[in-house]
Each structure stands twice: as C-alpha cells, then as structure tokens.
N, CA, C and O of each residue as an XYZ file, in Angstrom:
404
protein
N       0.624     -1.217     -0.013
C       0.116     -0.096     -0.106
C       0.882      1.249      0.049
O       1.739      1.388      0.921
N       0.493      2.387     -0.960
C       1.213      3.255     -0.795
C       0.990      4.572      0.182
O       1.687      5.586      0.143
N      -0.118      4.341      1.056
C      -0.348      5.471      1.923
C      -0.761      4.606      3.385
O      -1.637      3.745      3.468
N      -0.023      5.014      4.307
C      -0.199      4.528      5.656
C      -0.435      5.539      6.628
O       0.443      6.402      6.636
N      -1.343      5.693      7.439
C      -1.584      6.781      8.601
C      -1.500      6.084      9.983
O      -2.247      5.157     10.297
N      -0.497      6.618     10.817
C      -0.213      6.173     12.121
C      -0.304      7.226     13.213
O       0.300      8.284     13.033
N      -1.036      7.028     14.383
C      -1.217      7.899     15.036
C      -0.247      7.678     16.423
O       0.048      6.512     16.684
N       0.275      8.785     17.347
C       1.081      8.767     18.105
C       0.432      8.295     19.493
O      -0.784      8.217     19.674
N       1.233      8.045     20.276
C       0.584      7.381     21.442
C      -0.055      8.310     22.286
O      -0.911      7.869     23.052
N       0.245      9.723     22.288
C      -0.657     10.627     22.931
C      -1.762     11.017     22.241
O      -2.643     11.672     22.798
N      -1.850     10.584     20.702
C      -2.957     11.301     20.013
C      -3.137     12.369     19.441
O      -4.143     12.664     18.795
N      -1.985     13.186     19.661
C      -2.059     14.499     19.296
C      -1.204     14.678     18.045
O      -0.976     15.838     17.702
N      -0.786     13.842     17.439
C       0.201     13.520     16.176
C      -0.216     12.220     15.348
O      -0.436     11.098     15.803
N      -0.278     12.699     13.858
C      -0.581     11.671     13.045
C       0.567     11.935     11.781
O       0.872     12.969     11.188
N       1.082     10.448     11.643
C       2.072     10.765     10.389
C       1.540      9.838      9.419
O       1.207      8.661      9.557
N       1.524     10.675      8.309
C       0.672      9.912      6.879
C       1.900      9.657      6.068
O       2.559     10.634      5.713
N       2.245      8.572      5.767
C       3.400      8.057      4.860
C       2.973      7.728      3.489
O       2.134      6.838      3.355
N       3.446      8.334      2.452
C       3.425      8.134      1.140
C       4.617      7.508      0.460
O       5.672      8.140      0.404
N       4.514      6.363     -0.035
C       5.646      5.694     -0.470
C       5.255      5.600     -2.165
O       4.118      5.373     -2.578
N       6.319      5.801     -2.931
C       6.416      5.591     -4.584
C       5.900      6.824     -5.363
O       6.411      7.944     -5.338
N       4.902      6.476     -5.999
C       4.314      7.662     -6.725
C       3.110      8.470     -5.889
O       2.264      7.810     -5.286
N       3.081      9.661     -5.885
C       2.133     10.439     -5.202
C       1.234     10.888     -6.257
O       1.687     11.898     -6.796
N       0.123     10.501     -6.746
C      -0.481     10.903     -7.871
C      -2.001     10.648     -7.719
O      -2.430     10.316     -6.613
N      -2.872     10.791     -8.820
C      -4.188     10.611     -8.947
C      -4.551      9.035     -8.303
O      -5.534      8.858     -7.583
N      -3.680      8.028     -8.649
C      -3.910      6.794     -8.329
C      -3.924      6.421     -6.864
O      -4.318      5.282     -6.616
N      -3.560      7.189     -5.855
C      -3.704      7.004     -4.544
C      -4.768      8.186     -4.020
O      -4.707      8.663     -2.887
N      -5.609      8.525     -4.881
C      -6.460      9.458     -4.308
C      -7.477      9.212     -3.031
O      -7.753      9.880     -2.035
N      -7.974      7.710     -3.629
C      -8.801      7.145     -2.266
C      -8.262      6.956     -1.078
O      -8.795      7.400     -0.061
N      -7.003      6.190     -1.065
C      -6.352      5.792      0.079
C      -5.747      7.056      0.596
O      -5.676      7.037      1.825
N      -5.320      8.074      0.085
C      -4.661      9.441      0.943
C      -5.881     10.143      1.624
O      -5.829     10.597      2.767
N      -7.147     10.197      0.699
C      -8.164     10.853      1.213
C      -8.757     10.062      2.766
O      -9.233     10.692      3.711
N      -8.616      8.885      2.723
C      -9.215      7.993      3.954
C      -8.123      8.220      4.998
O      -8.479      8.139      6.174
N      -6.892      8.483      4.744
C      -5.874      8.700      5.578
C      -6.141      9.445      6.587
O      -5.960      9.074      7.747
N      -6.730     10.898      6.164
C      -7.033     11.959      6.931
C      -8.436     12.460      7.357
O      -8.676     13.556      7.864
N      -9.361     11.437      7.055
C     -10.689     11.677      7.144
C     -11.171     11.705      8.567
O     -12.143     12.366      8.934
N     -10.406     10.919      9.376
C     -11.020     10.926     10.730
C      -9.915     11.846     11.678
O      -9.783     11.621     12.881
N      -9.277     12.727     11.084
C      -8.287     13.811     11.733
C      -9.296     14.782     11.936
O     -10.129     15.213     11.138
N      -9.049     15.127     13.402
C      -9.738     16.715     13.520
C      -8.829     17.510     14.596
O      -7.752     17.126     15.051
N      -9.496     18.674     14.888
C      -8.780     19.500     15.868
C      -8.110     19.044     17.224
O      -7.346     19.773     17.856
N      -8.481     17.725     17.621
C      -7.632     16.989     18.694
C      -6.174     16.695     18.502
O      -5.264     16.788     19.325
N      -6.139     16.299     17.176
C      -4.715     16.047     16.758
C      -3.965     17.479     16.638
O      -4.589     18.330     16.006
N      -3.064     17.745     17.015
C      -2.294     19.148     16.884
C      -1.486     19.229     15.504
O      -1.399     20.288     14.882
N      -0.784     17.800     14.984
C       0.078     17.989     13.899
C      -0.080     16.943     13.221
O      -0.211     15.833     13.737
N      -0.088     17.160     12.001
C       0.131     15.947     11.005
C       1.251     15.965     10.047
O       1.402     16.843      9.198
N       2.048     14.927     10.227
C       3.334     15.051      9.386
C       3.070     14.346      7.996
O       2.725     13.178      8.174
N       3.120     14.650      6.885
C       3.186     13.861      5.911
C       4.543     13.478      5.381
O       5.161     14.229      4.625
N       5.053     12.196      5.813
C       6.300     11.740      5.392
C       6.420     11.422      3.952
O       5.693     10.541      3.490
N       7.234     12.027      3.218
C       7.619     12.053      1.867
C       8.808     11.367      1.454
O       9.049     11.089      0.280
N       9.668     11.053      2.586
C      10.699     10.338      2.420
C      10.767      9.103      1.317
O      11.818      8.847      0.728
N       9.693      8.454      1.124
C       9.656      7.438      0.120
C       8.836      7.794     -0.883
O       8.250      6.905     -1.499
N       8.672      8.997     -1.185
C       7.818      9.440     -2.242
C       8.734      9.724     -3.406
O       9.542     10.628     -3.196
N       8.782      9.130     -4.617
C       9.865      9.462     -5.682
C       9.275     10.106     -6.603
O       9.948     10.337     -7.608
N       7.990     10.550     -6.565
C       7.384     11.215     -7.848
C       6.022     12.000     -7.189
O       5.220     11.476     -6.416
N       5.985     13.124     -7.603
C       4.769     14.043     -7.149
C       4.138     14.838     -8.308
O       4.943     15.407     -9.045
N       3.019     14.950     -8.547
C       2.347     15.628     -9.750
C       1.355     16.639     -8.893
O       1.284     16.701     -7.665
N       0.679     17.340     -9.769
C      -0.147     18.352     -9.520
C      -1.411     17.901     -8.747
O      -2.038     18.662     -8.010
N      -1.764     16.513     -8.985
C      -2.976     16.138     -8.281
C      -2.678     15.734     -6.878
O      -3.564     15.651     -6.027
N      -1.157     15.432     -6.595
C      -0.994     15.470     -5.186
C      -1.084     16.747     -4.618
O      -1.568     16.775     -3.486
N      -0.708     17.912     -5.164
C      -0.654     19.208     -4.749
C      -2.041     19.315     -4.499
O      -2.260     19.532     -3.307
N      -2.877     19.252     -5.079
C      -4.471     19.247     -4.849
C      -4.793     18.332     -3.495
O      -5.549     18.682     -2.589
N      -4.136     17.225     -3.553
C      -4.651     16.218     -2.455
C      -4.083     17.127     -0.967
O      -4.754     17.382      0.033
N      -2.844     17.433     -1.204
C      -2.548     18.139      0.081
C      -3.387     19.277      0.406
O      -3.709     19.476      1.577
N      -3.775     20.055     -0.552
C      -4.790     21.309     -0.225
C      -5.737     20.884      0.268
O      -6.154     21.520      1.236
N      -6.461     19.708     -0.132
C      -7.705     19.177      0.455
C      -7.499     18.967      1.673
O      -8.194     19.489      2.545
N      -6.427     18.103      1.940
C      -6.141     17.751      3.469
C      -6.075     18.918      4.282
O      -6.799     18.824      5.273
N      -5.394     20.071      4.181
C      -5.506     21.199      4.594
C      -6.722     21.870      4.849
O      -6.957     22.368      5.950
N      -7.639     21.922      3.742
C      -9.028     22.314      4.262
C      -9.619     21.480      4.998
O     -10.208     21.997      5.947
N      -9.700     20.124      4.897
C     -10.403     19.072      5.717
C      -9.988     19.380      7.333
O     -10.841     19.593      8.196
N      -8.535     19.366      7.589
C      -8.155     19.368      8.875
C      -8.324     20.762      9.743
O      -8.182     20.837     10.964
N      -8.623     21.738      8.948
C      -8.566     23.059      9.369
C      -7.208     23.867      9.837
O      -6.116     23.315      9.970
N      -7.392     24.888     10.004
C      -6.093     25.813     10.518
C      -5.633     25.679     11.740
O      -4.588     26.249     12.053
N      -6.363     24.868     12.682
C      -5.781     24.683     14.119
C      -4.909     23.529     14.097
O      -4.224     23.233     15.076
N      -4.905     22.770     12.865
C      -4.011     21.631     13.013
C      -2.904     21.922     11.958
O      -3.190     22.295     10.820
N      -1.572     21.727     12.406
C      -0.167     22.120     11.953
C      -0.016     20.740     10.747
O      -0.094     19.544     11.028
N       0.181     21.244      9.597
C       0.577     20.112      8.412
C       2.054     20.441      8.236
O       2.467     21.589      8.071
N       2.924     19.206      8.288
C       4.116     19.551      8.329
C       4.628     18.668      7.109
O       4.351     17.481      7.280
N       5.218     18.901      6.068
C       5.571     17.996      4.808
C       7.196     17.708      5.194
O       8.034     18.608      5.132
N       7.504     16.382      5.584
C       8.787     16.001      5.944
C       9.345     15.159      5.097
O       8.749     14.282      4.470
N      10.983     15.508      5.042
C      11.634     14.811      4.163
C      11.477     14.659      2.788
O      11.608     13.555      2.260
N      11.205     15.678      2.152
C      11.028     15.498      0.573
C      12.121     15.321     -0.060
O      13.126     15.956      0.260
N      12.122     14.376     -1.127
C      13.476     14.319     -2.059
C      13.660     15.386     -2.701
O      12.687     16.138     -2.759
N      14.712     15.739     -3.268
C      15.176     16.974     -4.225
C      14.054     17.189     -5.180
O      13.539     18.297     -5.334
N      13.618     15.938     -5.930
C      12.884     16.185     -7.048
C      11.461     16.739     -6.476
O      10.939     17.667     -7.095
N      10.773     16.181     -5.254
C       9.677     16.275     -4.573
C       9.714     17.822     -4.039
O       8.775     18.595     -4.229
N      10.978     18.195     -3.312
C      10.956     19.498     -3.269
C      11.129     20.432     -4.464
O      10.762     21.597     -4.310
N      11.510     20.157     -5.332
C      11.384     21.167     -6.293
C       9.905     21.356     -6.889
O       9.535     22.470     -7.258
N       9.220     20.427     -6.956
C       7.859     20.446     -7.195
C       6.970     21.539     -6.018
O       6.242     22.494     -6.287
N       7.291     21.070     -4.887
C       6.489     21.807     -3.720
C       7.132     23.543     -3.968
O       6.398     24.527     -3.888
N       8.385     23.600     -4.224
C       8.677     25.015     -4.358
C       8.388     25.546     -5.574
O       8.014     26.718     -5.528
N       8.451     24.997     -6.746
C       7.502     25.644     -7.689
C       6.345     26.216     -7.620
O       6.021     27.311     -8.079
N       5.483     25.177     -6.820
C       3.990     25.532     -6.123
C       3.892     26.294     -5.397
O       2.755     26.670     -5.112
N       5.058     26.897     -4.740
C       5.087     27.657     -3.470
C       4.489     27.286     -2.181
O       4.050     28.119     -1.387
N       4.481     25.995     -1.989
C       3.922     25.168     -0.922
C       4.604     25.600      0.261
O       3.978     25.609      1.322
N       5.832     25.966      0.223
C       6.812     26.353      1.407
C       6.023     27.533      2.174
O       6.260     27.698      3.370
N       5.149     28.307      1.553
C       4.364     29.302      2.011
C       2.973     28.818      2.452
O       2.183     29.656      2.888
N       2.658     27.670      2.378
C       1.519     26.936      2.770
C       1.793     25.915      3.986
O       1.222     25.833      5.073
N       2.566     25.368      3.595
C       3.009     24.160      4.676
C       4.158     24.290      5.244
O       5.059     24.775      4.558
N       4.396     23.963      6.404
C       6.085     23.771      7.005
C       6.501     22.714      6.369
O       5.825     21.687      6.334
N       7.611     22.824      5.812
C       8.626     21.594      5.063
C       9.825     21.474      5.886
O      10.524     22.452      6.151
N      10.103     20.160      6.339
C      11.227     19.748      7.203
C      11.964     18.610      6.634
O      11.425     17.541      6.350
N      13.310     18.891      6.465
C      13.952     17.935      5.706
C      14.552     17.030      6.885
O      15.221     16.032      6.617
C-alpha cells in the first residue's frame, strides 16, 4: 500500500506516509488517511521520504487535506526528496505548509 497513517501514543500527532508515486492513483487511500483527523490532533506529518514522484494531483490532495483538518492543525511535509522539493517549491507550497528535511 502506498499510504499509511499512524497515530502517536498521545493522540496529538498523526503521520501519513506516502511511498512511491504520489499521484491521482492514490486519491482514495490518501483521502481515507485523513478523514478522521480533527482538531484534537495538533500536528499532521506527511512523510515524503519514500515518495519518488509527485504531480499536480498530489498538490491538490495536500490542499484538500489542509482544508479538511482546518487551520488549528499544523501540517508538516517531512523529508521530501530533491525532486519532490522542486515540485513543492515551484508551487510555493513552502508558503502554505511547514517543510522539514
């Protein structure tokens, strides 16, 4: 499976890991990964360390996640590869999301 969501022990953090291609083919599993996230979780980490490709549909899915969880929840994009970081930078996602290496 390309998308895995894990909740922290304290319940305040969720990590959503995306492996392989982050594109329209994983829409359903990516959407399912954050449907139950609400304001009780303070941080959502989207682990991109295993993501080797990202397209515009992936950017749309990240925006959809941001809209769903609301502004009270911090979304952090973690460990993007140089190629994925280039896509995020071109789309100015560093202005919308926290990005950590």
